[in-house]
N, C-alpha and C positions, 0 to 999 in steps of 0.2 A: 502598529508598524514597528519593525525592528530598526534600531539605529546603530550604526557602526562608529566607534570612537577611535581616534588615534591612540596608540598604545600608551605613551607617556607614563604617568604614574597611576594609571587606572588599575584598580584591584580586579581580581578575577570574578566572574559572574558565577555564584554557587550553583545556579540551575544548569548552566552550561557544563560545569565540571561534572556534575552528577550524570547528566545526559550523555556526555562523551564517554564516561566510564561505563555506564550501563549499556550503551550501544555496542561496546566491545565485549560485553559479557564478563566484565571484571568485577570482583568484589573489592571492597575497600582494602582488605589485606593484600590482595593480589596487586592492586595499584601501588600500595606502599612498597611491596617487594620490587616492583619496576623502578620506583623512585630511588630506592636504596642502591640499586645497581647503577643508575645514572649518576648519582651523587658520589658514589664511591664510599659512602658512609651510611650503611643500613641503620645505624643507631638513630640517625636523624629522622627516619621515616618509619612510622608504624600505623596500624589501623586507627588508633586514636588521633594521630596527627591528621590523617586524611579526613576523618570524621569532622574535626574542628574546622578544617579548611572548607569542607562542603557545607557546613552550617553557617559559614560566613563569620565565625567568631575569631578566626585567625587569618589576617590578611595574607594574600599570596601575590607577591610582586617580584620584580627583578629576576635573579637567576633561578629562584624556585619556580616561578611562573614558566620559565623556559623549560625546566625539567618536566613539569606537569604537561606542557604542550607536547613534548616528545613522547612521553609515556601514553598520552591519550590520542596520538596520531592527529594532532590539531596544530594550529598556529597560535602563538601567544595573543595576537590581535583578535582571533576568533573567541578565545576564552574570556576576554574582557568586554566583549560586545554586550550591548543591552538587548536582550531577546527573551521572549516569554516561551516557556516550555508548556505545552498543553497536555493535560492529563485526562484520563477517563472520568466521565461524570460532568465534564464541562460543556457537553452538548455538541462538540465538534470532533471528537475522537472516538472511533469505533474500530472493532475488530471482529473477525469471524473465526472462531476457534473451537476446538474440542473442549468438552467439559473438564477433561483431565489435564488440560494445559496448566503448567506450573506458573505461579505468579511471577517468578524470576524471568520466565520466557516472555511473558507479556510486558514486563518492565523493559526488557531489552528491545522488544519490537516497538514499543511506544517511543523509546529514546531514539531508535533508528529513524523512524518517520519524522520526528521533530527535527533531527539533524538534516535529513534529506531535504526537508522543506527549506531550511536555512541555506543549505548548499545551493539549491536551485535558485533561490532568491538572489544570492550573491553572484552566482554565475550569470544570471540574467542582467544584473547591473554591469558586470564586467564586459558582457557582450553588447551592451547597449540595446538589448532586446526586451521589450515589456512582457511581463507574464500575461497569459490569457485572462480574459474576464469571464467569470462564471455568472451568467446573467439570469439563471433560472431561480425564481423565488419559490421556496418550499410551500407545498400545499398541506394544510392541516387535514389529517385523516381522522374523520369522525362522522358519525351519523351515516347519511347516505353516500358520503364521499369516502370510498374505500381505496386501498392501495391499487386495486385493479383499475379503478377509474382514473387515477393519476397516471398509471402506466399507459393506458389507452390514449390519454390526452397528450402525453409526452411523445408517443410514437407519431401522433398526428401533427404535433407542433414541429417535429423534426422532419416531417415529410418522408418518413420511412415507408417503403413499399410493404405490401402484404408478404407474409412468409417469414422465413428465418432471418435474423439479423446477421448480415454478412460479417461485420466486425464490431464487437462490443467495445473494443479499445477505440476504434474510430468514433463511435457514438460518444464515449466519454470525452474524447478530445474535442469533438464538435461542440459539446456543452461547455468546454473551457477547463477541463480537468487535466491534471498532470499524472500520467500513468507510468509507474516505475516497476517493471517486472524484476523480481529478485528472488534468488534462492534463499529460503528461510531455514535451511538445514533440516528439513523433514516435513511431515504433514500435520504437525500439531495446530498450526495456524494457517488459514487459507489466505487471509489478506487483512490489511488495516487501512483506514482512511482518516485523513485529518483535513478539516475544513474550517479554519479560523475565519471569523467575520471579516468580510471585505477582501478575502484572498481566494484564489482558485483552490479547489480541493486537490489533495495529493493522495493517490491510490497506490499502495504498494501491494502487488499481487504475487503470490508465491508460485514460482515456476516449477517447484517440485510436484505440484498437483497436475493432473491431466488437464488438457486445454478445455474440455467441456466444463470441468469444475471451475477453472479460472474464469470462464465466460459468465457462469452463473454467479460466482462470487463477486466479480466486478459489477455486475448488474445490481447485486445485493447492496454493494457499497454506494452505488449511484442513488439507490433508494433513500439512503440516509441523508443525502443532500437535497433531494427533491420532495421528500415527504417529512412531515412533522407529526408524530403520534399524538392523538388526542388524549384527554385525561384517562388514565388507567390502561391505556393501550400498550402493548408490548412492541417495542421498536424492532426487535429482531424478527418477530412473526410478521410484522408489517413489511419489512424489507424482503422476507422470503416470498410473500404473496405478490408483492410488486414484481420481483424478478421473474416469477413463474408466468405472470400475465404479460410482461414486457417481451420475454423471449418467445413465448408460445401463446398468443392471444386465444382466449376461449373460443370465439366464433370461427377462428381459422383452423385450430388444431382439432376441435371436436369432431368434425367430419372424418378426419383421418383416424382418430381413435375409435370411432363407432363403425367404420367401414368394414372391419373384419376382426376376428378374435385377437385379443391381446395375448401374445406369446413372447417368449424371449427373442425369437427371430423377428417378430413384428417390431419389437422395441428397437432393435438395431436398425431396421429400415427407417423408422421415424427419427432415430438419433441422427442419422446421416442427413435426412431432409431438414430437420429443425435445428440441428447443431446444438443440441442439449444432450446430456447423458441419458443412457437407457434408464437409469434409476429415476431421473427427473421425468421422463416420459411415463414411466410406471406410476409415479406419484401423481402426475397430472391426470392420468386415467382414473385414479381413485377420487381425487378431489372434484373432478367434473362429473362423477357419478356413472362413468362408463363401466367400471367393474366394482365389485363389492370389496369390502375390507378383507373378507376371507380369501377371495381370489388374489388380492394384492399380496397377502402373506404367502400364498402358494407359489406365486411367480417369484417373489423375493427369495424364497428358499431355493428355487430352481437356479436363479442367477447366481446366488451365493455359492451353490455347489459347483457352478461353472467357473468360479474364481473371479467373478466380475466385481466383487467388492474391492479387490485389490487393483485390478486393471481390466477395464472393459475392452472388447474388440472395437474395431473401427475408430481408432483415435482421430481426432480432428486436427487440422493444421494449426500451427501456432500463429498468434496475432502479433504484429509488430507496431509499437507506438512510434509516433513521429515527432511530437512536440518536445518531449524531454531530450531525445538525442539531438534535435536541432539546436536547443539552447546550449547544450554541452559543447557541441562542435563549434558553435559560434563563439563561445567563451574562450575555448582553446585557441582558436584562430586569432581572436582579438587580443588575447594576452600574449601570443607569440610562442607559447610552449605549454606543455602539460604541467611543468613545474609552476609556471606563473599562474596558470588557471587554477591549479590546486591551492596555491597560496591565496588567491582571490576568494575561493570557496571557503577556505579556512581549514583545509585538511592536507594530507600528503598526496603525492602523485599516485602512490600505490593504492591508497584508499579510494581516491577519485576513480581510478581505473577499475577497481573492484566493484564499485557501485554502478558505474555507467558503461563499463566494458567497451564495446566497439565504437560507441559514440566518442570516446576519448581518443582511441588509437586512429580512427578514421580521419580525425581532424588534423593529424600530423602530416604535413606535406611530404610526399615521397620524392626522394632524389632520383634523378635519372640513373638507371642501371641498378636500382635497389629493389 
């Protein structure tokens, strides 16, 4: 659990300094340049200076702490808080990305979700609203218990009706997760999730992707929270198979796939019915033995020629989260202003609004005649 300290003479938390910088996409040299402008003395700030501060070998207090806070769009109090930053490999941080994604892009994404988690935790405290409880215990996937078994069990546990999932976002929130839609500046990364022990998971979903891909990606991230791979198992493959079965169960979609020839036109019909991409319907057709690998390649070539790899026809309607906007709105109202809520979160009003958008502005009381 993260503990907040009064500012006093507390030194800055090196992990928070690094996360705040990487979340903004700044290098140490670029941060040094910002600090130089703020201090009016560039000679006092260089990359080496920032490096020593981030390593914790050079204490950062008083006026220099204030300058770092301004440069990092944070509050001084936030930067001295005791908080753990979770990293890849610790078993609670995952992402879904292209193989060509740069390491710097992933570092920025991981820093962003760590900070979003802290912001939401602090906003919930300000609002007097407890964060949801994620009560699902992960099932170990090995032997006869495959990810498809876990997916079927979860659908039954949640009481979901047969057919397409109406809203994957609503399912995630029903489980107790915090869903944060966010533009990630392109299509390199589809989503990331963070699920520290004893806390609700946070899912950041890339709104630059089509909705059908957002739904599959969010289900993929849910899989990391409800499944534990057995010895030697691939966690990403496990999550993919879970998502495919959860969104389109074998016994329900198979009759649709086998009823008539699988063609591009048929893929679109089933996309609308099952609320998954045409590409996912095609992959399901192959995985379930309805069509051969050769036929899969032929149809893939046809859909590619139609431009579907870039944008498929029949886009699905966007999904809207409820939990996170409710926390943010409650915090703004309890604090009395956006500025006060941002300070409680540990950031600036502009950054708070940039992250949570309408949830911030909707909480501001409107004056008569405005």
